[in-house]
N, C-alpha and C positions, 0 to 999 in steps of 0.2 A: 116502495116500502123496503126497509132494511132486510137483508138476507139473514134470517134466523134459522136456516135449515139445521137439522140435527147434525149434519157433517161438520158445518162451520162452528156450531156450538161445542162439539166435542174438541175440535182443534183448539178452541179458546180455553176449554178446561185443561187440556194437557199442557198448553202453553203457560197457563197461569199457575197451575197447582201441581201437575205431575213433576215438573222440573224441580220443584221445592220439596218433593217427596222421593228423591232418589230416581227421578224419571220413571215413575210407576204409579198407576192407579188400579186398584182392584176392580173386577167386574161389578162387584156389589156396590162399591162406592160411586162408580161412574153412573150406574143405573139410578142410584139414589139422587145424585146431583142433577142428572138429566130430568128425572121426574119433577125436581124442584122447578125446573125450567119448562114444565108442562110438556115434556117429550115422554111418550110411553116406552116401556121396555122393548117392545118389538121394533120400533123405529130406531132406537139406540143400537140394538144388536145389528140391525140391517146396515146402518151407517158405519158401525165398526168393521163390519165384514168388508165394506167397499174400501175403507181406509187400509185394511190389511191387504187387499189385493193390489192397491196402489203403492204398497211399500212405505206407508206412513206410520202404521202402527205395527208392533210385533208382539205376539203372545209372550207372557212372562209370568212365572209363578214365584211367589215369595210366601214363605211360611205356609205352604200348602194352599195358598189363596190364588185362584186364577186372576190374571189381570193383563194389562197391556203396558208397553213402553213405547216411546217414540224411537223411530229408527235413527241411525246416525245422520242420514240425509235430512230428515225432518227436523232433528235438533239444530242442524247447521242453518237451515232455512229460518227457524224461529229465532236463533241467535242474531242473525243478520237483520231480521225484521224488528227486533227490539229497538234498535236506534231510530228507525223510521216511525215506529208506533208511538214511542214515548219521548224521544228527543226532538222530533219534528225538524230535522235539518233542512235548512233553506240555503241554497247556493246563492252567490253573488255573481254579477256579470263578470267580474274578474276571475272567476273559477273556470271560465270557458266552457266549451262543449265537449262531450264524448260522442264520437261517431263510430257506429259499428256497421260494417258491410260484411256480407258473407257470400260464399260461392259453394254450392252443394252440387255434386255430380248427379245427374239424372237417375243413376242407379240407386242413389241414396236420398231420394226426394222426400222421404219421410222425415229426414233430418231437417229439411227446410221448414216443415210445420213445427217441429220442436223448437227450432230457433226463433220463429216468429212468436210462438206462445211464450217462450221464456222472456224475450225482450218486451213483449206486451205486458206480462206480469210484472216486470221490473219498472214499468211506467215509461218506456221509451216512446218518443213521438216518431212520426215518419216524415223525413225531410224530402224524400223522393223514393220511387220504387227500389226496394232493396237497400235503402240508406236510412239508418235508425239513429236517433239523436236523444241525448239526455244531458243534464248538467254534468260538467266535468267531475264533480264530486262523486259521481256514480261509478267511477272506475273500479275501485277495489271490490265493491259488491258485485259488479257485473262480471269481473274476471273470475271471482270465486264461484259464481253461479254457472258460468260456462264451463269451468274445470269440473265442477261437480256433475254436470250433465254430459261431460265428455264431448263438448261441442266446440271447444276452443280452436281446434285445428281447421275448422271451417270459416273462421272469422279473421278479420283484420280490424284493429281498434286504433283510432286516432283521437288526439285530444288538442284543442286549439280555440282560437277565436273565430267568431262568425264575421266574414268579410264580404258578404253578399251585398248586392245593390239596394235591397229593401231594408227597412228597419228590422232589427231583432225582435221587437215586440210584435210587429206584423207577422213575421215568420212563426213565431211561437204560436200565434193564433191559428196558423195553417198546420203546424206539426202536431198539435194537440187539439182535441175537441173541448175547448175551454168551456163553453156553455153547458155541455153535459157534465163536466166535472163540477162546475159551479152549482148546478142544480142538485147534485148529490150532497155537496157541502150544506146547501140550504135545507135539504131533506133531513140530514142528520141533526141540524140545529132544531128544526121544527119537531122532530120525533123525540128529542131528548132534553130539551131545555126545561121541561116540567120537572126533571129530577133534581134540579137545583133547589126545589122546595123541601128536599129531604134533608133536614138539619142534622138529626142524629138518628139515623135509621138503625134498627136492630140488624144483627148480622144476616138473618134469613132475607129480609127485605133488601138489604144492600146487595146480596148475592144475586137475587133475581132481577135486580136493576142493572147491576154492573156488568154481568157476563154478556147479556144481549147488547148493552151499549158498546162495550169493547168489541164485540163481534161486528157490529155495524161499522165502527170506526176503522177496523183493521185494514180494510181494502183501500181506504181513501189515501193514505200517504203513498200508495203504490200507483194510483192513478195520476197524482200530482207528485212527481218525484223531486220536489224541492226546486221548482222553477223559480228564478229570481223574481222577487216581488215587483221590482221596477219594470219588468217586462209583462206583468200581468195586468188585467183591467183594474182600474181603481176600486177601492173597497172591496178587495178580493174576499169572498166568503170563507175561504180556507182559514183565514185568520181567526174569524169568529168561531168557526167550528173547532179549530185547534185549541182556542182558549176555553171553550166549553168542555172539550174532552179533558183538558188538564185539570179544570176545576172538579169535574165529576170523578176523575181518576183519583185525585188527592182525597176526596170526601169518602168515596165508596170502596176503594181498594182494600184497605185494612179490614173493615168489618166484613166485607165479602170473603176475604181469605179466611177469616176466623170461622165462618160458617163452613167453608169448603174443607178446611183441615179437620174440623169436628166430624164431618161426614166421613172423611177418609179414615179417621182412626176410631170411629164409633162402631 
């Protein structure tokens, strides 16, 4: 089932609407929007508290109203994520591969966990113990993420062609858990294809359909970081899922935003 936890829904709301409102949402409007998504105020406040502790949200008052803004780091992550979520970039074999290896002193072994977590979040596959691989197009995003996390000094980055003995398509199936990714794409389609029947939804209905749909989609482009289609199994479900997301995004995004901004200004 898709992850519609309050925390993920809040991140979607801030990514979609706070950035269009000067990077700010009032507590009152956030609670109202979350209530529209069937999340009660207590759960919303608890999730906001956790996001504050993680440095994602920061308290901010505007015109004597309490509210929250995204931290600079969270804004940077969301900006980088926009291309993956909406543009759905897909590498070609000619783009080569980005390889990341890292060495962390035992005294700083916590950094090892941070690096693994970051590379996993960016969708890297594992070519061998301590050797992480992604399409060559991931270089700029990866370097920015490493710099932001202050982890660049522990890493070495290489970009080039695959020259191993086996076929690249076979290796891709070893570097990534393709059946698991395909199952998530299929699940997304099964959960959301019914929304294509909403021909002219009113803003409130568009909002309650669009935000959970986007929240479910957001993680998928990170699990599949644009692996070349020619190296993936035939009839890759990521194509169907991406086309469905694009159709629903075009149909629901504007009326959903109309509802959200009315809530924020009401």
